C-alpha positions as CSV (number, residue, x, y, z in Angstrom):
1,X,34.6,78.8,32.9
2,X,37.8,78.7,31.3
3,X,38.3,77.1,27.3
4,X,39.5,74.5,27.6
5,X,43.4,74.5,25.8
6,X,44.1,72.8,22.5
7,X,47.2,72.8,20.4
8,X,47.7,71.9,16.9
9,X,51.3,71.2,15.7
10,X,52.5,70.4,12.1
11,X,56.2,68.6,12.0
12,X,56.4,70.0,7.9
13,X,58.8,67.2,6.8
14,X,60.3,66.6,3.0
15,X,58.7,63.6,2.7
16,X,56.4,63.0,5.4
17,X,53.8,65.4,7.3
18,X,52.7,64.4,10.8
19,X,50.3,66.9,12.2
20,X,48.3,66.0,15.3
21,X,46.3,68.4,18.2
22,X,47.1,68.1,21.8
23,X,45.2,69.3,25.1
24,X,47.2,71.2,27.8
25,X,49.3,68.7,29.6
26,X,51.0,67.5,25.6
27,X,48.5,64.8,25.7
28,X,47.9,63.9,22.0
29,X,43.9,63.6,20.8
30,X,44.1,63.3,17.3
31,X,47.1,62.4,15.1
32,X,47.7,62.1,11.2
33,X,50.8,61.5,9.0
34,X,50.4,62.7,5.4
35,X,52.9,62.0,2.5
36,X,54.6,65.1,0.7
37,X,53.9,65.1,-2.2
38,X,51.9,68.9,-4.1
39,X,51.2,71.7,-1.7
40,X,47.6,71.7,-2.9
41,X,47.5,67.8,-1.9
42,X,49.6,67.7,1.0
43,X,48.8,71.2,2.5
44,X,44.7,70.2,2.1
45,X,45.5,67.6,3.7
46,X,46.6,69.1,6.3
47,X,43.7,71.5,6.9
48,X,41.1,69.0,6.5
49,X,42.5,66.5,9.5
50,X,42.8,69.9,11.5
51,X,39.3,71.0,9.9
52,X,37.4,67.6,11.3
53,X,39.3,67.6,14.7
54,X,38.0,70.6,15.7
55,X,34.4,69.2,14.7
56,X,35.1,67.1,17.5
57,X,37.4,68.7,20.1
58,X,36.3,71.9,19.6
59,X,38.6,75.5,18.4
60,X,41.8,75.5,18.4
61,X,44.1,78.0,20.3
62,X,46.7,77.9,18.5
63,X,48.3,76.4,15.9
64,X,52.5,75.7,14.7
65,X,54.6,74.2,12.2
66,X,58.2,73.5,12.0
67,X,58.9,73.2,8.6
68,X,61.8,71.9,6.0
69,X,62.3,76.1,4.1
70,X,64.4,77.9,3.6
71,X,61.6,80.1,5.6
72,X,60.7,83.5,5.6
73,X,59.9,84.7,9.2
74,X,59.7,87.9,9.7
75,X,56.6,89.7,10.4
76,X,57.4,92.4,8.2
77,X,58.1,90.8,4.7
78,X,56.3,91.0,2.2
79,X,56.5,87.3,1.5
80,X,56.3,85.6,5.7
81,X,55.1,82.5,6.6
82,X,56.2,81.0,2.4
83,X,58.3,78.6,2.2
84,X,61.0,80.5,-0.5
85,X,63.9,78.8,-1.9
86,X,63.9,75.7,-1.7
87,X,65.5,73.1,-3.5
88,X,62.1,70.5,-3.2
89,X,60.5,70.9,-6.3
90,X,57.4,72.1,-6.3
91,X,58.1,73.9,-2.8
92,X,59.7,77.1,-4.0
93,X,57.7,79.9,-3.0
94,X,55.0,78.3,-1.2
95,X,52.9,80.1,1.4
96,X,52.8,77.8,3.8
97,X,50.3,79.9,6.6
98,X,48.4,81.6,4.0
99,X,47.0,78.2,2.9
100,X,46.3,76.8,6.3
101,X,44.7,80.2,7.5
102,X,41.8,79.4,4.8
103,X,40.2,76.5,7.1
104,X,41.7,77.4,10.5
105,X,41.0,80.1,12.7
106,X,43.7,80.5,15.0
107,X,46.8,82.1,16.1
108,X,50.0,80.2,14.1
109,X,53.6,80.3,14.5
110,X,56.1,78.7,12.0
111,X,59.8,77.4,13.0
112,X,62.4,75.4,10.8
113,X,61.6,72.2,11.9
114,X,65.0,71.6,13.7
115,X,64.6,74.9,15.9
116,X,61.3,72.8,16.5
117,X,63.2,69.7,17.6
118,X,65.5,71.8,20.0
119,X,62.4,72.1,21.7
120,X,61.4,69.4,21.9
121,X,64.8,68.2,23.4
122,X,65.2,70.8,26.0
123,X,61.8,69.3,26.9
124,X,62.6,66.1,26.9
125,X,65.6,65.4,26.1
126,X,69.3,66.2,25.7
127,X,69.3,69.9,26.3
128,X,67.2,69.9,29.8
129,X,68.4,72.1,31.7
130,X,70.8,73.6,29.5
131,X,70.1,78.0,28.8
132,X,71.9,78.0,25.2
133,X,72.5,75.2,22.9
134,X,73.0,74.0,19.2
135,X,70.7,71.0,17.9
136,X,72.4,70.0,14.4
137,X,70.8,67.2,11.9
138,X,72.7,65.8,9.0
139,X,70.4,63.9,6.8
140,X,68.4,64.9,3.7
141,X,70.4,68.1,4.4
142,X,71.6,69.7,7.2
143,X,70.3,72.4,9.1
144,X,71.4,74.3,12.5
145,X,68.7,75.1,15.2
146,X,69.8,78.2,18.0
147,X,67.8,77.8,21.6
148,X,69.6,81.0,23.4
149,X,67.6,81.9,26.6
150,X,65.7,79.2,26.4
151,X,64.0,80.0,23.1
152,X,64.7,79.1,19.7
153,X,66.7,81.6,18.1
154,X,65.2,83.9,15.2
155,X,66.2,87.4,14.3
156,X,65.5,88.8,10.4
157,X,65.5,85.1,10.0
158,X,66.1,81.2,10.7
159,X,69.8,80.9,10.6
160,X,71.6,78.8,7.5
161,X,75.0,77.3,9.3
162,X,74.1,74.3,7.0
163,X,75.1,76.2,3.9
164,X,78.6,78.4,5.1
165,X,81.7,77.9,3.6
166,X,84.6,75.3,4.9
167,X,87.9,74.0,4.4
168,X,88.2,71.3,2.3
169,X,88.4,67.8,4.4
170,X,91.6,65.8,3.8
171,X,91.8,64.3,0.3
172,X,88.0,65.7,-1.2
173,X,89.9,68.5,-3.0
174,X,88.1,67.0,-6.0
175,X,84.5,66.4,-5.1
176,X,82.9,69.4,-6.9
177,X,79.6,69.2,-4.3
178,X,75.8,69.2,-5.0
179,X,74.6,72.2,-3.4
180,X,71.9,73.6,-5.9
181,X,73.1,77.3,-5.0
182,X,77.1,77.4,-3.4
183,X,78.1,74.1,-5.1
184,X,80.6,73.0,-1.9
185,X,79.4,74.7,0.7
186,X,78.6,73.1,4.3
187,X,75.5,70.9,3.6
188,X,77.0,70.6,-0.1
189,X,79.4,68.0,1.1
190,X,78.5,66.6,3.7
191,X,75.0,65.6,4.0
192,X,73.6,62.3,3.4
193,X,73.1,62.8,-0.9
194,X,76.4,64.4,-0.7
195,X,77.6,61.2,0.7
196,X,76.0,59.3,-2.2
197,X,77.1,61.3,-4.4
198,X,80.8,61.1,-3.4
199,X,80.7,57.5,-2.6
200,X,78.5,55.9,-5.3
201,X,76.2,54.5,-2.0
202,X,74.0,55.7,0.4
203,X,76.4,56.6,3.7
204,X,74.2,54.2,5.6
205,X,75.5,50.8,4.0
206,X,79.4,52.5,3.9
207,X,81.5,50.1,6.4
208,X,82.0,51.5,9.2
209,X,86.8,51.8,8.6
210,X,85.3,53.5,5.2
211,X,87.8,56.7,4.7
212,X,84.6,58.5,4.3
213,X,83.3,58.5,7.9
214,X,86.7,60.5,9.1
215,X,85.8,62.6,5.7
216,X,82.3,63.3,7.0
217,X,83.7,63.8,11.0
218,X,86.1,67.0,9.7
219,X,83.3,69.0,7.9
220,X,80.8,67.6,11.1
221,X,84.1,69.1,13.9
222,X,84.1,72.6,11.4
223,X,80.6,73.5,11.8
224,X,80.8,72.6,15.7
225,X,84.1,74.5,16.0
226,X,82.7,77.5,14.2
227,X,79.6,77.5,16.1
228,X,81.6,76.6,19.4
229,X,83.3,80.7,18.3
230,X,80.2,82.3,17.4
231,X,77.4,81.3,19.8
232,X,79.6,79.4,22.6
233,X,76.5,76.9,23.2
234,X,76.6,75.3,26.7
235,X,75.7,71.7,23.8
236,X,75.6,70.9,20.5
237,X,73.7,67.8,19.6
238,X,73.8,66.2,16.1
239,X,71.4,64.0,15.1
240,X,70.3,62.6,11.8
241,X,70.2,59.9,9.4
242,X,74.2,60.1,8.8
243,X,75.0,60.1,12.2
244,X,76.1,56.9,12.7
245,X,76.9,55.8,16.3
246,X,80.4,55.6,15.9
247,X,80.2,59.1,14.3
248,X,80.4,60.9,18.3
249,X,84.0,59.5,18.7
250,X,85.7,60.8,15.1
251,X,83.7,64.4,15.8
252,X,84.6,64.7,19.1
253,X,88.1,63.7,18.3
254,X,88.7,66.0,15.5
255,X,86.5,69.0,17.1
256,X,89.3,68.7,20.2
257,X,92.3,68.9,17.1
258,X,90.5,71.7,14.9
259,X,90.4,74.0,18.1
260,X,93.6,74.0,18.6
261,X,93.6,74.3,22.3
262,X,92.7,78.0,22.1
263,X,90.4,79.7,24.8
264,X,91.6,77.9,28.3
265,X,87.4,77.8,28.8
266,X,87.5,75.8,25.9
267,X,89.8,73.0,27.1
268,X,88.2,71.3,30.4
269,X,85.1,71.1,27.7
270,X,84.3,67.1,28.4
271,X,83.9,66.9,25.0
272,X,81.6,63.2,25.2
273,X,78.9,65.7,27.3
274,X,79.6,68.3,25.1
275,X,78.5,66.5,21.5
276,X,76.1,65.0,22.4
277,X,73.5,62.4,20.4
278,X,69.9,63.1,21.0
279,X,67.5,61.8,23.0
280,X,64.1,63.0,22.9
281,X,63.1,60.3,20.1
282,X,61.9,60.5,16.8
283,X,59.2,63.1,17.2
284,X,60.2,65.4,18.7
285,X,60.1,68.0,16.2
286,X,56.1,67.4,16.4
287,X,56.1,68.4,20.2
288,X,58.9,71.2,19.8
289,X,55.8,72.3,17.2
290,X,53.0,71.6,20.1
291,X,55.6,73.4,22.5
292,X,55.5,76.8,20.3
293,X,52.2,76.3,20.1
294,X,52.0,76.4,24.1
295,X,54.0,79.2,24.2
296,X,51.9,81.0,21.5
297,X,48.5,80.9,24.0
298,X,50.5,81.2,27.8
299,X,53.7,82.5,27.2
300,X,55.0,80.0,28.7
301,X,56.7,76.3,27.9
302,X,55.7,73.5,29.0
303,X,58.2,72.1,31.0
304,X,55.2,70.0,33.2
305,X,54.7,68.0,29.7
306,X,55.7,64.3,30.0
307,X,57.5,62.7,26.5
308,X,54.8,61.8,24.0
309,X,55.2,59.9,21.4
310,X,52.6,60.4,18.8
311,X,54.1,58.8,16.3
312,X,56.1,55.8,16.5
313,X,58.7,56.1,14.2
314,X,62.8,56.0,13.2
315,X,62.4,57.7,10.0
316,X,64.2,60.0,8.9
317,X,61.8,63.5,9.4
318,X,64.6,66.8,8.8
319,X,64.9,68.1,5.4
320,X,67.3,71.5,4.5
């Protein structure tokens, strides 16, 4: 008789780590939420959770981690498995996989938190049935996940489209940007903390008719235009705490203006369908991490899983 398939998943965010163990059908057997403090405290608590879960349920077949970054994802790199030049205090050059391997003896996969969320969206949300799509999250940072041919795209390393240079939105010439590496890159101009630095209050406190929202839509549309021309996705899913419901109409309108009628194949696209909100729930990233663990063992995506919501929270979980 084959041993039961036991999957471990971690959604590693800048404020919290969500950890779970699931069976081959995606049913959650054990779960915990750990505050992101220091690497020693947070990763130590995660390791203890999986150690204790294995005592109860058996050895893990695979563990997958979807983490904030930047990450080193090239298996040939000397720092493979590390969180690298992150602005998160205390987490630069942390050997994420190496720490977990000290107590967990199972195949491990590492990807970005937003790529894992994209996997969750393909299984249960706005990416269902699509061969290629982009997932953008705009919150503490700006992250972009790509699914190409039904699988997360990596290449030499993961994309960093949140740090591209974009044209200044009208009326935004004076703001210096807040990215510690690039200043006025997309993230430095348009993430949640950038909006607060520019306007003096958190984005969610700005009224719906504030000029901040048209400016923000211009920056998001600039990213969507770039992704449209470079990736040609079937859909662009945009989520994160900054994406208030009224933002989708603004982004669609700004994107149409930026595309400017170029390319006949784009003219007939239904923007209401092309720019979509995520619908897989707040735990899409953790679900995606568990699905990646399943793929590591079986080489198949678990399309039969039912949608699972192990953590009932609406909090923002992405940190670029």
